C-alpha positions, 0 to 999 in steps of 0.5 A: 696726749698719747696713750702709753704703749703695751710695752711701756705698760708691761715694763712699768708693771713688771720688771720684764720687757715685752718680749721676755714677758710674752715668752714667760707667759706663753703669748705672741709678742709680735701680735702685741707689738702690732697692736692686736690683743687676743682674748688669752693675752687680755686675760693674762695682762689683766691678771697682772694688773695691766689694763688694755683697751 
């Protein structure tokens, strides 16, 4: 069983796609697409209830 992608987690928790969410929160969507999650991005995602590894 595959883990859901960050894009799917963001879409299910918020009404935004990953690019729109990142623009709104000031994050780099390209790094998230590639799988890199910075400390700042992790804090923002966890604040919105999105758990990342």
